[in-house]
PLY file of the C-alpha trace (Angstrom):
ply
format ascii 1.0
element vertex 162
property float x
property float y
property float z
element edge 161
property int vertex1
property int vertex2
end_header
-9.52 -15.85 2.73
-8.58 -19.23 4.17
-7.54 -19.15 7.86
-3.95 -20.32 7.27
-3.41 -18.86 3.80
-0.20 -16.88 3.25
-2.28 -13.70 3.07
-4.13 -14.37 6.32
-0.85 -15.02 8.16
0.95 -12.04 6.62
0.35 -9.64 9.55
1.72 -12.20 12.02
4.72 -13.01 9.82
5.44 -9.31 9.25
5.34 -8.66 12.98
7.62 -11.61 13.68
10.14 -10.42 11.08
9.82 -6.67 11.74
13.00 -6.38 13.78
15.05 -8.22 11.14
13.49 -6.02 8.45
14.15 -2.88 10.49
17.81 -3.86 10.97
18.25 -4.63 7.26
16.86 -1.21 6.36
19.12 0.51 8.89
22.20 -1.28 7.51
21.67 0.15 4.02
24.27 2.79 3.17
22.34 6.07 2.92
23.54 6.79 -0.60
22.35 3.33 -1.75
18.88 3.28 -0.15
16.81 4.29 -3.17
18.90 2.30 -5.64
18.69 -0.87 -3.53
15.00 -0.69 -2.67
13.99 0.33 -6.20
15.90 -2.65 -7.65
14.17 -4.99 -5.18
10.81 -3.36 -5.98
11.37 -3.91 -9.71
12.42 -7.55 -9.22
9.47 -8.40 -6.96
6.85 -6.59 -9.02
8.13 -8.23 -12.21
6.76 -11.43 -10.65
3.72 -9.96 -8.89
0.19 -9.61 -10.16
-1.65 -7.35 -7.73
-4.99 -8.53 -9.12
-4.45 -11.91 -7.46
-4.33 -10.23 -4.06
-5.89 -6.75 -3.67
-5.33 -7.01 0.08
-4.53 -3.30 0.23
-7.97 -2.53 -1.23
-9.64 -5.01 1.12
-8.06 -3.92 4.37
-6.79 -0.34 4.23
-7.94 3.01 3.00
-5.82 5.61 1.29
-5.78 9.19 2.44
-7.74 11.24 -0.09
-6.55 14.75 -0.84
-8.75 17.54 -2.19
-7.58 16.82 -5.75
-8.48 13.12 -5.34
-11.94 14.00 -4.05
-12.56 16.46 -6.87
-11.36 14.00 -9.53
-13.44 11.08 -8.21
-16.55 13.20 -7.69
-16.30 14.58 -11.22
-15.81 11.09 -12.67
-18.82 9.78 -10.76
-20.82 12.88 -11.71
-21.46 13.76 -8.09
-21.08 17.03 -6.26
-18.02 16.84 -4.03
-20.17 17.16 -0.89
-22.37 14.27 -2.03
-19.31 12.14 -2.84
-17.85 12.90 0.59
-21.12 12.11 2.40
-21.53 8.85 0.51
-17.96 7.48 0.54
-15.72 9.29 3.04
-15.08 9.82 6.71
-12.37 11.49 8.77
-9.82 9.20 10.39
-8.26 9.76 13.81
-5.69 12.10 12.25
-8.41 14.17 10.59
-7.62 12.91 7.09
-10.29 11.88 4.58
-10.47 8.11 4.03
-13.06 5.74 2.62
-15.82 4.95 5.09
-15.73 1.22 4.44
-13.41 -1.67 3.76
-13.07 -3.21 1.32
-12.82 -0.15 -0.87
-16.21 0.75 -2.34
-14.66 0.68 -5.82
-13.08 -2.78 -5.56
-14.85 -5.19 -7.91
-15.28 -8.96 -7.52
-12.39 -9.64 -9.93
-10.08 -7.40 -7.84
-10.10 -4.63 -10.42
-10.88 -1.03 -9.54
-13.97 0.54 -11.04
-12.33 4.00 -10.85
-8.78 2.93 -11.70
-7.96 5.85 -14.00
-9.29 8.28 -11.37
-8.03 6.54 -8.19
-6.47 8.53 -5.33
-2.79 9.45 -5.44
-2.07 7.14 -2.51
-3.46 4.20 -4.50
-1.38 5.17 -7.52
1.78 5.21 -5.40
1.07 2.14 -3.24
3.03 0.37 -1.83
5.45 3.31 -2.08
8.58 1.14 -2.43
9.52 2.82 -5.70
9.23 6.39 -4.46
12.29 8.59 -4.00
13.80 9.17 -0.55
13.01 5.71 0.77
14.96 6.36 3.97
12.13 8.64 5.08
9.56 5.92 4.40
10.95 3.08 6.51
8.11 3.14 9.04
5.53 3.10 6.25
7.35 0.26 4.46
7.40 -1.81 7.66
3.65 -1.22 8.16
2.91 -2.06 4.54
4.74 -5.39 4.90
1.78 -6.55 7.03
-0.64 -5.72 4.18
1.24 -6.29 0.94
2.95 -9.63 0.27
5.21 -7.90 -2.28
6.52 -5.47 0.35
7.10 -8.37 2.73
9.03 -10.13 -0.05
11.09 -7.00 -0.75
12.06 -6.82 2.93
12.79 -10.54 3.08
15.10 -10.25 0.08
16.79 -7.26 1.65
17.21 -9.13 4.95
18.73 -12.15 3.22
21.33 -10.00 1.45
22.07 -7.63 4.32
25.32 -8.29 6.09
0 1
1 2
2 3
3 4
4 5
5 6
6 7
7 8
8 9
9 10
10 11
11 12
12 13
13 14
14 15
15 16
16 17
17 18
18 19
19 20
20 21
21 22
22 23
23 24
24 25
25 26
26 27
27 28
28 29
29 30
30 31
31 32
32 33
33 34
34 35
35 36
36 37
37 38
38 39
39 40
40 41
41 42
42 43
43 44
44 45
45 46
46 47
47 48
48 49
49 50
50 51
51 52
52 53
53 54
54 55
55 56
56 57
57 58
58 59
59 60
60 61
61 62
62 63
63 64
64 65
65 66
66 67
67 68
68 69
69 70
70 71
71 72
72 73
73 74
74 75
75 76
76 77
77 78
78 79
79 80
80 81
81 82
82 83
83 84
84 85
85 86
86 87
87 88
88 89
89 90
90 91
91 92
92 93
93 94
94 95
95 96
96 97
97 98
98 99
99 100
100 101
101 102
102 103
103 104
104 105
105 106
106 107
107 108
108 109
109 110
110 111
111 112
112 113
113 114
114 115
115 116
116 117
117 118
118 119
119 120
120 121
121 122
122 123
123 124
124 125
125 126
126 127
127 128
128 129
129 130
130 131
131 132
132 133
133 134
134 135
135 136
136 137
137 138
138 139
139 140
140 141
141 142
142 143
143 144
144 145
145 146
146 147
147 148
148 149
149 150
150 151
151 152
152 153
153 154
154 155
155 156
156 157
157 158
158 159
159 160
160 161
């Protein structure tokens, strides 16, 4: 990543804009939160190819649940304990996460070698199309520092918010 590329400056830009983004989220009428954010998600992701970025796979790790671990271990033909020893560690909250970044399954072309078996958190990332968005504001603000699409969603929201 180039030192002044849009991706390398994303955390700084997200931090600088976080208060404006937070205010825009707070101004959303509660009954319109999901509708508004889902429409912005659809508009941004209609123009976004995640394979050109993969910053989420390079810099963060999803939480892996028991079902994720079982599914990945089975796909890789490993015993769950072997899979866990080889690929996972506990984070500070005690959750299972990958023991390295970038993700051990991220390939050179930004594709995922276990895509059809990937963890639930990867399937749902960046979570801007999930229901009950009002409960995900903190996560959305954090994800804006990782995902250019989330940053764009929040920028669009900020520019339309009163």
